[in-house]
C-alpha positions in Angstrom: -14.7 -2.9 1.7 -13.7 -1.1 -1.5 -10.8 1.1 -1.5 -9.9 3.8 -3.7 -6.4 3.0 -4.8 -3.8 5.2 -6.9 -1.0 3.7 -8.7 1.9 6.0 -10.0 3.4 4.8 -13.0 2.1 2.6 -16.2 4.9 0.1 -16.5 4.9 -3.7 -15.6 4.3 -3.4 -12.0 1.8 -0.7 -12.1 -0.4 -2.2 -14.9 -0.4 -5.7 -13.3 -1.2 -4.2 -9.7 -3.9 -2.2 -11.3 -5.4 -5.3 -13.3 -5.1 -7.7 -10.2 -6.9 -5.0 -7.8 -9.5 -4.1 -10.4 -10.5 -7.4 -10.3 -11.0 -7.4 -6.7 -13.4 -4.6 -7.3 -11.3 -1.5 -6.1 -11.4 1.9 -7.6 -8.4 1.9 -9.2 -6.5 4.6 -11.1 -3.2 4.8 -12.5 -1.5 8.1 -13.3 1.6 7.9 -15.8 3.6 11.2 -16.4 4.0 10.2 -20.2 1.6 11.3 -23.1 1.5 7.4 -24.3 1.9 4.2 -22.9 5.1 3.3 -24.4 8.4 1.3 -23.7 11.7 0.9 -25.4 12.2 -1.9 -27.8 14.0 -4.8 -25.9 13.3 -8.3 -25.0 12.1 -9.5 -21.8 11.9 -12.8 -20.1 9.7 -14.0 -17.6 10.6 -17.1 -15.6 8.2 -19.7 -14.0 8.1 -17.8 -10.6 6.3 -14.9 -12.5 4.4 -17.1 -15.4 2.9 -19.6 -12.9 1.1 -16.1 -11.3 0.3 -14.8 -14.4 -1.6 -18.3 -15.1 -3.4 -18.1 -12.0 -4.5 -14.6 -12.6 -5.8 -15.7 -15.9 -3.2 -13.3 -17.7 -1.1 -16.1 -19.1 -3.4 -17.1 -22.4 -3.3 -13.6 -23.4 0.4 -13.6 -23.9 0.6 -16.6 -26.2 0.6 -14.6 -29.7 3.5 -12.5 -28.3 5.6 -15.1 -26.6 8.4 -17.6 -27.2 9.0 -20.3 -25.1 12.6 -21.5 -25.2 13.3 -24.9 -23.9 17.0 -24.5 -22.7 19.4 -21.9 -21.4 23.0 -22.8 -22.8 26.0 -20.9 -21.6 29.0 -20.8 -24.3 32.4 -19.5 -24.3 32.8 -16.4 -26.1 34.4 -17.9 -29.1 31.2 -19.7 -29.7 32.3 -23.2 -30.1 32.5 -24.5 -26.7 29.4 -25.1 -24.6 30.1 -24.7 -20.7 26.9 -25.8 -19.4 23.2 -26.0 -20.2 19.9 -26.3 -18.5 16.4 -27.3 -19.6 13.7 -24.6 -18.6 10.1 -25.1 -18.0 7.5 -22.4 -18.0 9.7 -19.7 -19.3 8.6 -17.2 -22.0 10.3 -14.4 -23.8 8.6 -11.4 -25.6 9.0 -7.7 -26.7 8.5 -5.6 -23.7 6.6 -3.1 -25.8 4.1 -5.8 -26.5 4.0 -6.8 -23.0 3.2 -3.3 -21.7 0.5 -2.8 -24.5 -1.2 -6.1 -23.5 -1.1 -5.0 -19.8 -2.4 -1.6 -20.5 -5.3 -2.9 -22.8 -6.5 -5.4 -20.1 -6.3 -2.9 -17.6 -8.5 -0.5 -19.6 -10.8 -3.5 -20.8 -11.6 -3.8 -17.1 -12.9 -0.3 -17.3 -9.8 0.8 -15.1 -8.9 4.4 -15.2 -5.7 5.3 -16.6 -4.7 9.1 -16.6 -1.8 9.7 -19.1 0.3 13.1 -19.1 -0.6 13.1 -15.3 2.9 13.5 -13.4 2.8 13.2 -9.7 5.5 15.3 -7.9 4.8 14.2 -3.9 2.9 11.8 -2.1 1.6 12.7 1.5 2.4 9.0 2.9 0.1 9.7 6.0 -2.9 10.9 4.2 -2.8 9.3 0.9 -2.6 12.7 -1.1 -1.2 12.7 -4.2 0.1 16.4 -5.6 0.3 16.7 -9.4 2.5 18.9 -11.6 -0.4 20.8 -12.9 -1.2 21.8 -9.3 -4.0 19.5 -8.8 -4.5 17.1 -5.8 -6.3 13.6 -5.1 -6.7 11.5 -2.1 -6.5 7.7 -1.9 -6.8 5.0 0.6 -3.5 3.7 -0.7 -1.0 4.8 -3.1 1.4 2.4 -4.8 4.6 3.9 -6.2 5.4 1.9 -9.3 7.4 4.7 -11.2 10.7 3.1 -11.5 14.2 3.7 -10.4 13.7 7.4 -10.1 10.5 7.3 -8.0 8.9 10.0 -6.5 9.4 8.3 -3.4 12.7 9.8 -2.9 11.1 13.2 -2.3 8.8 11.8 -0.1 9.8 9.6 3.1 12.5 7.3 1.3 15.3 9.9 1.6 17.9 7.1 0.9 16.7 6.4 -2.5 19.3 7.4 -4.9 20.4 5.9 -8.4 24.1 4.9 -8.7 25.9 3.8 -11.6 26.6 -0.1 -11.3 29.7 -0.6 -13.1 28.4 -2.0 -16.4 27.1 -0.7 -19.7 24.7 -2.4 -21.9 24.4 -2.5 -25.6 21.0 -3.8 -26.9 19.5 -4.5 -30.2 16.6 -6.6 -31.9 17.4 -8.4 -35.3 15.2 -10.4 -37.8 15.8 -13.9 -37.6 15.9 -14.6 -41.5 19.1 -12.4 -41.8 21.0 -15.1 -39.3 22.4 -18.3 -40.0 21.9 -21.3 -37.3 18.3 -21.0 -36.7 18.3 -23.9 -34.4 21.0 -22.4 -32.3 18.9 -19.3 -32.2 15.6 -20.6 -30.5 17.5 -21.1 -27.1 18.8 -18.4 -24.7 22.4 -18.4 -25.5 24.9 -16.8 -22.8 28.3 -15.9 -24.0 31.2 -15.4 -21.2 33.8 -13.5 -22.4 37.0 -11.5 -20.9 35.0 -8.7 -18.8 32.0 -9.0 -20.5 29.3 -11.3 -21.7 26.4 -11.5 -24.2 22.7 -13.0 -24.2 20.7 -13.6 -26.9 17.0 -14.9 -27.4 13.9 -15.1 -29.5 11.0 -13.1 -29.0 7.4 -12.7 -30.0 6.1 -14.4 -33.1 7.6 -12.1 -35.7 10.9 -13.9 -35.9 13.2 -11.6 -33.9 16.1 -12.2 -31.7 16.8 -9.8 -28.8 20.5 -9.5 -27.8 22.1 -7.8 -24.8 25.8 -7.3 -24.8 27.4 -6.1 -21.0 30.7 -4.8 -20.1 32.5 -3.5 -17.2 33.1 0.0 -17.3 34.5 2.6 -15.0 32.0 5.1 -15.7 28.7 6.4 -17.7 29.3 9.9 -19.2 26.0 9.8 -21.2 23.5 12.5 -20.6 20.7 9.9 -20.3 20.7 6.5 -19.1 19.9 5.2 -22.5 21.2 6.6 -26.0 21.6 5.4 -29.5 24.9 3.4 -29.9 26.7 3.1 -33.0 27.2 -0.2 -34.5 30.6 0.3 -35.2 31.6 0.8 -31.6 29.8 -2.4 -30.5 31.7 -4.6 -33.4 34.9 -3.1 -32.4 34.2 -3.8 -28.5 33.6 -7.6 -29.4 35.6 -7.9 -32.4 37.4 -10.9 -31.1 34.3 -12.8 -30.3 32.3 -15.6 -32.3 31.4 -14.8 -35.8 28.0 -15.6 -35.1 27.7 -12.9 -32.4 29.3 -10.4 -34.8 26.9 -11.3 -37.7 24.0 -10.7 -35.0 25.5 -7.5 -34.1 25.9 -6.3 -37.9 22.5 -7.0 -38.9 20.9 -5.0 -36.4 19.5 -1.8 -37.8 19.5 0.3 -34.8 21.6 -0.3 -31.3 21.0 1.3 -28.0 23.5 1.8 -25.1 22.4 1.7 -21.5 24.4 3.0 -18.3 23.0 0.2 -15.9 22.2 1.7 -12.4 20.9 0.3 -9.3 20.5 1.6 -5.7 21.3 0.6 -2.0 18.7 -2.1 -0.5 15.9 -0.4 1.3 15.0 -1.4 4.8 11.3 -1.0 4.2 8.9 -1.0 1.4 6.0 0.7 3.0 5.4 4.0 4.7 1.9 4.3 6.1 -0.4 4.6 3.2 2.4 4.6 0.6 3.7 1.1 -0.5 6.7 0.5 -3.2 6.6 -2.0 -6.0 8.8 -2.7 -8.9 12.1 -1.0 -9.5 10.8 1.9 -7.3 11.1 -0.7 -4.5 14.0 -2.9 -5.6 16.0 -1.8 -8.9 18.4 -4.4 -9.7 21.2 -5.3 -12.1 20.1 -7.6 -14.7 22.1 -10.7 -14.4 19.4 -13.0 -13.3 16.5 -11.9 -15.5 14.6 -11.3 -12.6 13.5 -7.5 -12.7 10.1 -7.9 -14.3 9.3 -11.1 -12.4 9.9 -9.6 -9.1 7.5 -6.7 -10.2 4.9 -9.5 -11.1 5.1 -11.1 -7.7 5.1 -7.6 -5.9 1.7 -6.9 -7.4 0.5 -10.6 -7.0 1.5 -10.9 -3.4 0.0 -7.6 -2.5 -3.4 -8.2 -4.2 -3.6 -11.6 -2.5 -3.2 -10.0 0.8 -5.6 -7.6 0.4 -8.1 -10.1 -1.1 -7.4 -12.1 2.2 -7.8 -9.1 4.6 -9.9 -6.5 2.8 -10.9 -4.9 6.3 -7.4 -4.9 7.8 -5.0 -2.8 5.8 -2.3 -2.9 8.7 -2.3 -6.6 8.1 -1.7 -6.4 4.3 0.8 -3.8 4.6 2.5 -5.8 7.3 2.6 -8.9 5.3 3.5 -7.4 2.1 6.6 -5.8 3.9 7.7 -9.3 5.4 7.2 -11.1 2.4 8.8 -9.0 0.0 11.6 -7.2 1.5 13.5 -10.4 2.3 13.0 -11.7 -1.2 13.6 -8.7 -3.3 16.6 -7.7 -1.1 18.2 -11.4 -1.4 17.5 -10.8 -5.3 19.2 -7.9 -5.5 22.4 -9.4 -3.7 22.3 -12.3 -6.0 22.1 -10.4 -9.2 25.0 -8.0 -8.1 27.1 -11.3 -7.5 26.2 -12.9 -10.6 27.3 -9.5 -12.3 31.0 -10.2 -10.8 30.8 -13.7 -11.7 30.0 -12.9 -15.5 32.4 -10.3 -15.8 35.8 -12.0 -14.7 38.4 -10.9 -17.0 41.5 -13.0 -15.6 41.7 -16.4 -17.9 42.7 -18.7 -15.1 39.8 -17.5 -12.4 37.6 -17.6 -15.6 38.3 -21.2 -16.1 37.3 -21.9 -12.3 34.3 -20.2 -13.1 33.3 -22.1 -16.0 34.0 -25.3 -14.2 31.8 -24.2 -11.4 29.0 -23.1 -13.7 28.4 -26.8 -14.8 27.4 -27.7 -11.3 25.9 -24.6 -10.2 23.5 -23.8 -13.2 20.9 -26.3 -12.2 20.6 -25.0 -8.6 20.8 -21.5 -9.3 18.0 -21.5 -11.6 15.7 -23.7 -9.6 16.5 -21.4 -6.2 15.0 -18.5 -8.5 12.5 -20.1 -10.6 10.7 -22.6 -8.2 9.6 -19.7 -5.8 6.0 -20.1 -5.2 4.1 -16.9 -3.7 1.0 -18.9 -2.6 3.1 -21.2 -0.7 4.9 -18.0 0.9 1.7 -16.4 1.4 0.3 -19.7 3.4 3.4 -19.3 5.9 2.1 -15.9 6.9 
């Protein structure tokens, strides 16, 4: 049965879902409120639980030219010299978020998918599948996938509990040319630094010799007019002035620094309402401490498409299966990410020492618990 499927939002979740559903032969349209497909410049990592799904969907090879393949994750003391713990990585890639979204959008268009820019949806009738646009036009679909981020239109429909809240963390982000930095061998891995009330992560992205960094601090509030503003490099250097000299050199060589207020939301009790399905950050925004936001989006899209492939004549079974499989998984990941945030930002020196000792024994288990998830195995249990 060929379905008419409307996807709201052309980010990672919406584009991935669009590609996979178009491959199944459905009539798929993506509606994006922006006038172009663009993302902020920032690194992103996709762990094995996501890359294995991209491989099974014949998408992973297309990312080779824009990806790096770090082989280790290393946790260090903020002074830089002391390695706390490390773990070998398998199947993980890193890239520039802009390049990933560009690849996904081009793939969707190449499949003759309908991508509608400057089309803002302001309301969806979950019962009928009717979309209402800001330009006063309307469209009806058999299914509507809300993939429009943490500020999802779903909050004005039947998901009243959706309301973003400041998480208590502020992030600084930047991208640096690797040629301006010392210790190139150190820069090929994912490096995580624990410091008092803060942590820093950096890793290589793309094939153009770039390093992405994110520095996150605990903060009582966020006073910015938007969630993302251009920050001042001198403020960043002042905040981290006691950190390792290589970290400060990394910050100093960044031409443009951005500052984020990190927001999340209460966990939802459902991801489906009649013909309306939530995916990605619209369904489960999470603080970034497990690096799983984009991975969960890819899992969402893959599992939904596989369910629809297996039960094309039984939408109730598809929607029930998606709700059952995804709600438990993403709720656990949201909780796990919040716990990791507290773990990463300990200020008390004695408790930090205990944390560092625990990290040596926990790092392997934590990574395997997350990265070893196999969506097809979970589907087979339904």
